[in-house]
Phi, psi and omega in degrees: 000141176281170189290345179265002174059224182280354178264125189278323187266086189293315187300315183292318175300319181299314181302319175305316183294315180298326186272353183056038185281114183290351182291338175279349181303125178099335175290321182207170180222137188261121174251140178249116187293329181290334177244344178081016180247144169244155194217164174278161183303330180270010178310130176285002179291160176306132184292127188285165181291151192295330179293340184257014186249141170230158177236143181232154182276341180216157177300322179305319175298322173302309178300321183288335176273005173107001188268148173250153187290144178282131179276359177263318173263352173055057180301336176292339188255018174288161171299155179292158179296133175293354191293324187287342188286326180269010184247151172231017173290166186301320177295323179294314181290333177291320184290321183296315182290335179289319177293332179279002179085024182291315182300319180295331185270323193239353185081166176299317180305319179291320175300315182297320178299317179304324189265357181074027179244166166272156178308321181291316175299321178298308186300314175306313177299314175298318181299313182298326183265328190242342185092356181199175182258183191302311187300321181289328175291322179292315187298318178296321178300314181300315178303316183289319176299313183302314181303310176307312180292320179296319183275343190238356181230175177252014183297143165308155182302321179295326176292322174299315178300317186288318185286336177280349175102005171278147189280343181206163177289325179295317175299321174306306174310308184300310183296321180298315182290323182292318187276324190243350180067022180218152173283167175307316183301316182292326167305309183294321175296325172295323178293318180294326175300310182300315181293334180291318180296337179273000183087011177091162188213152173294166189296330181232044180262112182248156173257125174265112185285154170212164174272139181275151002274160175233114171279081185306313185297320178289323174299297183288341173289323178295308184294322182293324184293332187255016185286129185269121185307142184097321180242345180215151179209135178229114178264015187091348179234301185253138178252124184234141176202158178274156180228132172250113195245169187299321184257352184167185182255170187193172172226164174221141167240131193240121182235132178287139179229178177286104188088350175202174177252125167277118186239126180252115182258139165236110188240140170296325179221119183298345174296342178276357182304310178299321176301311187299314178299316183304316184288325175292322171295323178287327178300320178274352182059044185288342177271005182292161178250091185293335182292317180292323175296310188293325185301314181293306187286328183292339174277358181274134186301319179291311183274342187302312171300330179290320180289322178297325180290326184217083179285142173088017178302135176252159167267112182301140178265222180200171178254350187203113181299318181295318183295316179295326175292312174309313182291329182287323170306308180300314184297347182292121177055036170223163177289163179297322178294314179305315183295323168309315184290317183297309183303318185294330176297319179287325177296313179294328182274331187227000183276153178283125179296136168282155175295160182305153168107012179247016175058232185287353169279110187246336182215167165272163173293140177307138176286163172305323181294318180289324172284334172296317178293321180295316182298328181277330189251331187228059186292342172292348180283356188273335177060037186210168179302150183309312180299316183287322172294329176287324182292323172294316178300320177291322176294323174293324179289320177300319186282318174304325181273359177084007182283333179237119173236118182245087175212188190295332185267004177291145173278137175298323181283331176286323173297314172311308184302307181297323182287319184294341171290346181268119186307133173102346179252129185247179181311320181301312185293315188294317177294323172300308183300316179302317187294312181276317178288321188253003184050040172292111189283348193238015175288132174245123172259076191304322181274005183298131193290322179294320178293316181295322171301316180292319181296314173297319171305321175277007177079020180252159177302137177252020175281135184298328175297320184284329169297314178300311176298319178294330191283345185301332181278001177262356176302140011262018184250043189291325182291329174288321173308312177309311185296324180294317186296323181297339181277351182288122178298131178228160178280157168093172187292144178273081189242145168069313197302306180213052180289341181287000000 
């Protein structure tokens, strides 16, 4: 392997390290052969000599090469690489699924089957694109989760190992020592000292890092305006919602802070922590590169003032692709308030009740199976036009049967195709789901009512063909351009455009 490992432009990477530029954190990682440690580019330690440096695309690749994580800059806790957000190839989809905990739940063989590859094909692809295989990526993810649990909870070591996805306490101990050069006990003691300095923390209170800038008020204002009673609450500062997870239910409360989001999780099964963190990161689009987005859109004559007013605006993601798709169908041609009311009716009728003690959070969003049954047995519970009710029932049935799959491993083109095969779902809904569920950054909803009204307000043609032609200069960030345009105050009722 060359000195730059899987990262090709050594000189550019080394210049970024010398400048300690935090914008590159997560894009690549620096390993130092003289110390055996790998760091994020912005690590405050003395810049190592060029001959002692190697670069890797992921923490897992650095760990696989024998380097351990720097305990000063915590490279394993950086935002994820934005590279995966704009890609739909098998390597990107595999990485997203691994971060969502797929290997812990189904093993490498299950991950390969989900992607339609053999294990050998998948391994070759990941090594070529990421620098290491699925097992090493999953192991790095487990180590990070273990460190978080050791530093922020009082769980016994066996409980931490189980919750982080390790198959045995011995494997857990070996991995922690290899990745962090400390024993689990040493990590826990260091974490307790740190949390005392911070004034204490809840048992599962974690920091979700992001790249600056982040327009937090805009992001949570968007989510809060659409908060469905029973599963979501927003008080203007903290956003809370329920989570339907692979091993059980849970809740999260997210509060913006300086440089990170404070997320407090309450989970029925701690094995779901990795998945819950990944889905909350996706909800806030925290791995995006706002500098790259704002550079393109900020230079545009039409969008420049909007970007300058709100730098770092994100396109909100979701915590559950099926939930988002149902809400997108509900939101067609109704106001935001109307969509919330209808969705809350479905939550009360088919959602799973949460255990006591969650206040205004009373249920999780209904599963595909529960909504399919509701559509078949109690159609009157839908409180919406018959065509829309049938569309939701068909979507639920197709998702339960596996004909529609809306998760981190889905291909945008395949998702659109499968959604358009569901009676009652059209191109707007399919593209909107791809934009938010798969973080497709270049989706354009040219016929969207809110977008057309914004263009008219700004004195631009509001015809979909004209909007499409104009949007070519916004590529590859047209979804973010849309988010800015949706913020433009327009006259008339707020219907249909983005009520989901």
